[in-house]
Steps between C-alpha positions, in 0.01 A plus 500: 500500500287194399671290766448772762140541412435126525677452834329821634158361421590160651660653809197717570269203471710283733542775754116531514439121544784401728799740491846434351460665162836670548659151451409540126556875443817545706702221316362631163639843568832350596493291178436809299825657637406713798737493793351338814425817689348669197294182427373492858385863523363492146308191581349657815389813321374323191277248682342763729192547276438128511443520874263783442305285253480224767383742773223616268389150422478431876333822604179313609699291747696803626187707568424325826866507629572878505649519852706201445618635162600837655686349805682229304570739215678751730721225643568363148609850388739530790658176406521593136684825585757307688540241224535759228773677705686168550490421122636849412772503771616147551670244257238325291586145617472556879126447537451286189697205663221470762213503250481130427477418873224764543303348209533150639374623828203662331419169324511315837263765641258443213499121559445524874282820503152336532598286804709781648215749477253261658748424784567873569132590500428208737765592744507875503185640342519779235659845512367781278677722253219504250128575501302263720510136439637524147796706625597268780852381549564160636651527850485760769824671392477644141877575524554178293283644225664838514848353506429269209364787287799718592747237401312427174515880425881505546545196286249614228674829453849358511454210252128425463507147329259291690354786703144383429583155637648640822204744549239227434670259746522773779150630455329165454661378823420804727168627348166344559384562144393297189795445269346721232492783755863415591598517132332844471702633794813342358443684173437824681822476706699399192378805325601728791843344546586520126360850469726639771805297372415625146498864599840459675649316196361759261685774685822320598517181298627414146158444346480391126189691396440348163471156676281650769251643248453146339489314841255755645252470211491124477523432874196715570300287251640172651435616852138588438448161321684305759296667782174404324630143448612468866158603638350198322741245658401293807696548816673164445610585141607852605722350772648240259583776248672713762692187628609403146631847427685518837675165445599603148618833625724343771645242256581774242675714750704210641595389149614851398656612830 
């Protein structure tokens, strides 16, 4: 229980700052003896309060993005429903084999995002799925934003490790927002995706409720602390944190696959 409490707090903090906290908590649950499927669903349900803590810490940045939060949230929920169904119905290793490649692609997006965003804005102007200028989507076709959020929703509900990295990369590329506002939307979508997946796993999955109770308590505290910490970081430092976690996530998954 001490180990679970420690990794829950650390995972909640990391998820708030950059995403990828499941890369601590999921292996810890495996190490403690839970089967892979049980560890995966327990991890999702247990870390859910941590995403709530992050969303609360970023409520100021979210206040001006209500339309964007609603539209992107509905798309993320649709993807999460599909991802949860895939996890419960398909063999566990089918989608996991693609995860390292998805994370590497997310890291590449983070590296090229500033130049790519400037190029797209210069060539095509800005679309709009948000509220005014702050809700603008780079490019005349927001289908890229919608598609990226949908895929992230599927992935997040199915496995979840590195979800924040993927969401940050997609949102920072297609949204004409400051990175702190991007991080706020990322935290909101992560909360919705994991909430829907958590409900499905609670009903149909082999959840270990003692571990969930400990994870939930400590990840909530870590998520709130991490959200307050992330709001103090510069855009450059925030991008470097996300990139570092993404590279570590991809390397861990390649090494253990």
